[in-house]
N, C-alpha and C positions, 0 to 999 in steps of 0.2 A: 504494500500500500504506500504509494508515493506521496499523495496529497495529504496534508495535515487535516485532521478532523478535530473540531473544537468540542463537539457534543455528540455522544452516542445515546440514542433512545432505544430502549428494549421494549418489544411487545411481549405478550404472554409466553410465546415460544422461547424468546430470548431469556426471560427471567426464569422460566422452567429449566432451560439448559444450564443456567448458572447454578440453580438449586441442585440439579442432578449432577453437577460437576462434570459435564460433558467436556472431554479433553480438547476436542477440536474447537469448541466454543470458547473455552478458557484461554486457549492459545490466541484466538482472535481478540479477546478482551485484553490480553497482555499487550498486544501490539498497540491498541488504542490507548491503554494506560501509559505505555512508554512514551507516546507522543503528547501526553498531558491532557487527554480528553476527559471531560466530565461525563458521568453516566447518569441517565435519567429514566424514570418510568412515570407513567400516569398513575394516580392513586387507584383507579379502577382496575388496573392491571393486577394489583395485589389480589383483588377479589377473584379475578379470572383464573389465577394460578392456585388459589386456595381450595383444597378439597380434602377428603378424609386421609389420603395417602401423602399429602404434602409434608415434607420434612420442615416443620415450623422453626426449629432452631437454625437450620440452614437458610430458610427464607429470611428470618430476622437478621442473620449475619449479612446476607447479600444486601438487604435494605439499609443496613447501617453504613454501607459503602457507596450508596447512590442517593441522588436527589429525587425525592418523590414529589411530583407536581400535583397540586389539587385540581379537581375537575369542578370548577365553579360554574355558576349560571352563565357567565360571560363565555367561558370555555365551551360549555355545552351548546350555546347558540352559535359560536364560531364553527364547532364540529358539524352542526346541522347544516350550516351554509356550505361546508366542504362536501358533505354528502350530496346536497342539491346540485352543486357545481359539477360533481363527478357523475351525476345521473344515477346515484345509488340511494337506496332507502331500506328501512326496516331494521329489526333488531340484529340481524346477521352482521350488519356493517356498523352498528352504533359504537361499539368499543373501538373498532378500527379507526373510526372517525375521530374519537377523542385522542387516541394515540397519535394520529397524524397531526391533530391540532397542537398537541404538546410538542411534537417535533418541529413544527413550523414556527413556534415562538421561542425556540432555544437559540443561543449564540451560534452563528454559522462559522464554518461549514458544519452541517449536521449529517450524521449517518444514522439510518434507522435499520436495526437488525430485526428481521421479520420472517415469518413463515409464509406470509401472504403478500408477496412482492407485487403481484398484479394490481390488487385493490389499493395497496399503499401507494403505488406509483400514480394511480388515478387520483388519489386523494391529495398527494403532496406535489404532484407535478415534478418539475425539475429543480425545485428549491431544496430538496433533501436527497441525499444519496441513499437509495434503498438497496440494502444488501440482504439477499435471500439466505435464510438458514436452512 
């Protein structure tokens, strides 16, 4: 990765990979960490990754090392506008839109680590570097 990234936003797949200590994912995080990037998740991503088999101590450890962005009314309205602009709607895309909104308001350049690169590219346009997990 030659270009410097200021902020790395994780979606639920990214946060889950960190909790699971996926070696490939951790190596990628180390590259971003070495360039001084900040790591960010939206608050609702925590809800998305939490279930009966979630390793809560590991989740808490990961969250202690990243910035958690709130999903405020203003953020929700902005996410709804992103959905409208991308021609997407419904609950299937709601959290994706809030993740995209979080990514778009971070210090640039921003990388978004996601399992859903197609929808995230539609939502973020060319303002965020979408990296498929």
